[in-house]
C-alpha positions in Angstrom: -46.0 75.8 23.4 -46.5 77.2 26.4 -43.9 77.1 29.0 -44.7 77.6 32.8 -42.4 77.1 35.8 -42.3 73.1 36.5 -43.2 71.7 39.9 -42.3 68.3 41.2 -46.2 66.9 40.4 -44.8 67.3 36.7 -42.5 64.0 37.1 -45.8 61.9 37.3 -46.3 63.2 33.9 -42.5 62.5 32.6 -42.2 59.3 33.9 -45.6 58.5 32.2 -44.0 59.2 28.8 -40.6 58.0 29.7 -42.1 54.7 30.5 -42.7 54.3 26.7 -39.0 55.3 25.7 -35.8 53.8 25.8 -34.0 57.0 27.3 -30.6 55.7 28.4 -29.5 59.4 30.1 -30.0 60.9 33.5 -31.4 64.3 32.0 -35.3 63.5 33.3 -34.0 62.5 36.7 -35.5 64.5 39.4 -32.3 64.2 41.5 -30.1 65.4 38.6 -32.1 68.2 37.6 -33.0 69.4 41.5 -29.3 68.4 42.8 -27.2 69.9 40.6 -26.9 74.2 40.4 -26.4 74.4 36.7 -29.9 73.4 36.2 -31.7 76.0 38.0 -34.2 73.7 39.0 -36.3 76.9 40.8 -36.7 78.5 37.8 -37.0 75.7 35.3 -39.3 75.8 33.2 -41.6 72.7 31.6 -43.9 72.4 28.1 -46.2 70.0 27.0 -47.8 68.8 23.4 -49.3 65.9 22.2 -45.8 63.9 21.3 -43.4 65.4 23.9 -42.5 67.0 26.6 -39.6 70.1 26.8 -38.1 71.6 29.7 -35.9 74.3 29.6 -33.5 76.4 32.2 -31.1 79.4 32.0 -27.8 78.1 33.8 -26.0 80.8 36.5 -24.2 83.2 34.6 -26.1 82.7 31.1 -27.2 85.9 30.9 -30.7 84.6 30.7 -30.1 82.3 27.7 -32.1 79.3 27.8 -30.7 75.7 27.3 -33.2 73.1 26.3 -33.2 69.3 27.4 -34.0 66.8 24.9 -37.4 66.7 24.1 -38.8 63.5 25.9 -41.1 61.6 23.3 -41.2 58.7 21.3 -38.2 57.9 18.6 -40.5 58.2 15.9 -41.3 61.7 17.0 -38.2 63.0 17.8 -37.3 65.3 14.2 -40.9 66.6 14.8 -40.6 67.7 18.4 -37.0 69.5 17.8 -38.9 71.4 14.6 -41.5 72.7 16.6 -38.9 73.5 19.5 -36.9 75.5 16.6 -40.0 77.0 15.4 -41.0 78.2 19.0 -37.6 79.4 19.4 -37.5 81.6 16.2 -41.1 82.9 16.7 -39.4 84.1 20.3 -36.5 85.4 18.4 -34.5 83.2 20.5 -31.5 80.7 19.5 -32.4 77.1 20.0 -29.4 75.4 22.4 -30.3 71.9 23.2 -27.9 70.2 25.9 -27.1 66.7 26.4 -28.8 65.6 23.5 -28.7 61.5 22.8 -26.8 60.0 20.0 -30.3 58.5 18.8 -31.6 62.3 18.7 -28.8 63.1 16.2 -29.5 60.3 13.9 -32.9 61.0 13.4 -32.1 64.9 12.4 -31.6 66.0 8.8 -28.1 65.9 7.7 -26.3 69.7 8.3 -29.0 71.5 9.3 -27.9 72.0 12.9 -24.6 72.7 14.4 -23.9 69.7 16.4 -20.8 69.1 19.0 -19.9 66.8 21.4 -17.8 66.3 24.4 -16.0 63.2 25.6 -15.8 64.1 28.7 -20.0 64.0 29.6 -21.0 60.8 27.8 -22.6 58.5 30.3 -21.3 55.2 30.8 -23.5 51.9 30.3 -23.5 48.7 31.7 -25.0 45.1 31.2 -26.3 44.6 34.5 -26.0 40.7 34.3 -22.5 41.6 33.8 -22.1 43.9 37.0 -24.3 41.4 39.1 -21.9 37.9 38.4 -18.8 39.4 37.1 -18.4 36.3 35.6 -16.0 35.7 32.2 -12.2 36.3 31.8 -12.5 40.1 31.4 -13.8 40.3 34.9 -11.2 38.5 36.3 -9.6 41.3 38.6 -12.7 42.7 39.8 -13.5 39.0 41.0 -10.0 38.4 42.9 -10.5 41.8 44.8 -14.4 41.2 45.7 -13.1 37.6 46.8 -10.3 39.0 48.7 -13.0 41.4 50.6 -15.4 38.5 51.0 -12.9 36.3 52.5 -11.5 39.1 54.9 -15.0 40.7 55.8 -18.3 39.0 55.2 -17.5 35.1 55.2 -17.7 32.7 58.1 -20.4 32.2 60.7 -19.5 35.7 62.4 -19.2 38.3 58.9 -17.7 41.7 60.0 -19.3 43.5 56.7 -22.7 43.6 55.0 -24.3 45.5 53.0 -27.9 47.0 54.5 -30.1 49.7 53.7 -29.2 53.1 54.4 -31.1 54.7 57.7 -32.0 58.2 58.6 -29.2 57.8 61.3 -26.5 57.0 59.3 -26.3 60.4 57.7 -23.5 61.8 59.9 -21.3 58.7 59.2 -22.3 59.4 55.4 -21.5 62.7 55.0 -18.3 61.8 57.1 -17.4 59.2 54.7 -17.6 61.4 51.9 -15.8 64.2 53.7 -12.9 61.6 53.6 -13.1 60.7 50.2 -12.9 64.4 49.0 -9.7 65.1 51.2 -7.8 62.3 49.5 -8.5 63.7 46.0 -6.6 66.3 44.0 -9.3 68.3 41.5 -8.3 70.4 38.6 -9.5 73.8 39.5 -12.4 73.3 36.5 -14.0 70.8 38.4 -13.6 72.3 42.0 -16.5 74.0 41.7 -18.5 70.5 41.2 -16.8 69.2 44.1 -18.1 71.7 46.2 -21.7 71.0 44.7 -21.7 67.6 45.7 -22.7 68.4 49.4 -25.8 70.3 48.0 -26.5 67.4 45.9 -26.1 65.1 48.5 -28.5 66.9 50.8 -30.9 66.8 48.2 -30.4 62.9 47.6 -31.4 62.4 50.9 -34.3 64.2 50.5 -35.8 62.1 48.0 -35.2 59.2 50.0 -38.1 60.1 52.0 -41.1 58.5 50.9 -40.0 57.8 47.0 -39.3 54.4 45.8 -37.8 55.5 42.9 -34.5 56.4 44.4 -32.8 53.8 47.2 -29.4 54.0 49.1 -27.4 51.3 50.8 -24.2 51.2 53.4 -21.7 48.8 53.7 -20.7 48.6 57.4 -17.8 47.0 58.6 -17.6 46.1 62.5 -20.0 49.1 62.9 -18.3 51.6 60.9 -20.1 53.0 57.7 -17.1 52.4 54.7 -19.3 52.4 51.9 -22.5 54.0 50.7 -24.0 53.9 47.3 -27.6 55.8 45.8 -29.5 54.9 42.8 -32.6 55.4 41.1 -34.7 53.0 38.5 -35.9 54.9 35.8 -39.0 54.5 34.2 -37.5 53.3 31.2 -35.4 50.4 33.2 -32.5 52.2 33.6 -30.6 51.8 36.7 -28.7 55.1 37.7 -25.6 54.8 40.1 -25.8 58.8 41.5 -23.5 58.2 44.0 -20.6 55.6 45.1 -18.1 56.2 47.7 -15.9 53.6 49.9 -13.0 53.6 52.0 -10.1 52.3 50.1 -8.4 51.0 53.1 -10.6 48.3 52.7 -9.4 46.2 50.1 -11.9 45.5 47.4 -14.2 47.5 49.0 -15.4 49.2 45.7 -15.6 46.4 44.0 -18.0 44.7 46.5 -19.9 47.8 46.6 -20.3 47.9 43.3 -21.4 44.0 42.9 -23.4 43.9 45.7 -25.7 47.2 45.0 -26.0 45.9 41.5 -27.5 42.2 42.6 -29.5 44.3 44.9 -31.3 46.8 42.8 -30.7 46.8 39.5 -31.0 42.7 38.3 -34.2 43.6 36.3 -32.9 46.7 34.9 -32.4 47.0 31.1 -29.1 49.0 31.5 -26.9 50.4 33.8 -26.1 53.7 33.6 -22.9 54.7 35.8 -22.9 58.5 34.5 -19.6 60.6 33.3 -16.1 60.6 33.9 -15.7 64.3 33.5 -12.5 64.0 31.8 -10.7 63.0 35.0 -8.0 60.1 34.0 -8.7 58.2 37.2 -12.2 58.3 37.0 -12.0 56.9 33.3 -9.9 54.2 33.9 -12.4 52.9 36.9 -15.3 53.2 34.5 -13.7 51.8 31.9 -12.2 48.6 33.7 -16.0 47.5 34.5 -16.4 47.2 30.5 -19.4 49.5 29.3 -21.4 48.1 26.9 -21.8 51.7 25.3 -22.8 55.3 26.6 -25.3 57.6 26.6 -23.1 60.4 24.6 -24.2 64.0 24.9 -24.3 66.6 22.0 -24.8 70.1 21.9 -27.7 71.2 19.2 -27.5 74.9 18.1 -29.9 76.7 15.7 -31.1 80.1 15.2 -29.5 83.8 15.1 -26.3 82.8 17.2 -25.6 80.0 15.3 
């Protein structure tokens, strides 16, 4: 197994392998990896064997200790891929630490062989695409009411005041202002302040990836010529629709619910599942994500083996 510095062309290989899996998480999204400083993308490394792709990175302030992403491979190769990685780390006299390991990976491993922990705050919420596209059924009654009020106030009639349309480059300043206004209304705990500050870096990377990359797409919700909502998503090779960014002006009642439904209808009607990412332990965000009735989670486990176990 030989690691080298990753480049964006490697994501063509990653996509081919991911298309053969049912990987539900965000870990192999180019935006996810290159947009968050934690993954130190400029120095991230990749290795490939006949059965799997491996990525590793050294987060800031980690003293150079590598973290590994879950090996990307078919389900029947998971145990062999992790065993190969464990042997590689042992040969290098390094501990093995795999982050964001899905539950399917944990279930494929021998019981008791590894130290495994989890953190509910980083489990990613998964939803039925048709449920979010239609909001049908009794459990979505409240959401439908929000959407209906928004439609009646802003989108119905011969001259609707509001529309969902594709993001254009000239919208960038207005979108950035929308997100700044949203941030100003929030009170974050100190442990999440750094993540909030990195959102501007993430947003800049998101805009870059819209240029000529059909995997990524964004829409704005425009009312009376003003941008009051912004959504940014991705459709992965494994059929997962990821909502990376969703912001709306709460002064417009029902804007969030309408944006959620309209974006899902436009981009994720044929997706296998929708991933709306984690809540980071923020109570308000957890309530909001739970109110859309997830069908499950892309759970995140941490596996350690080797000298530091």
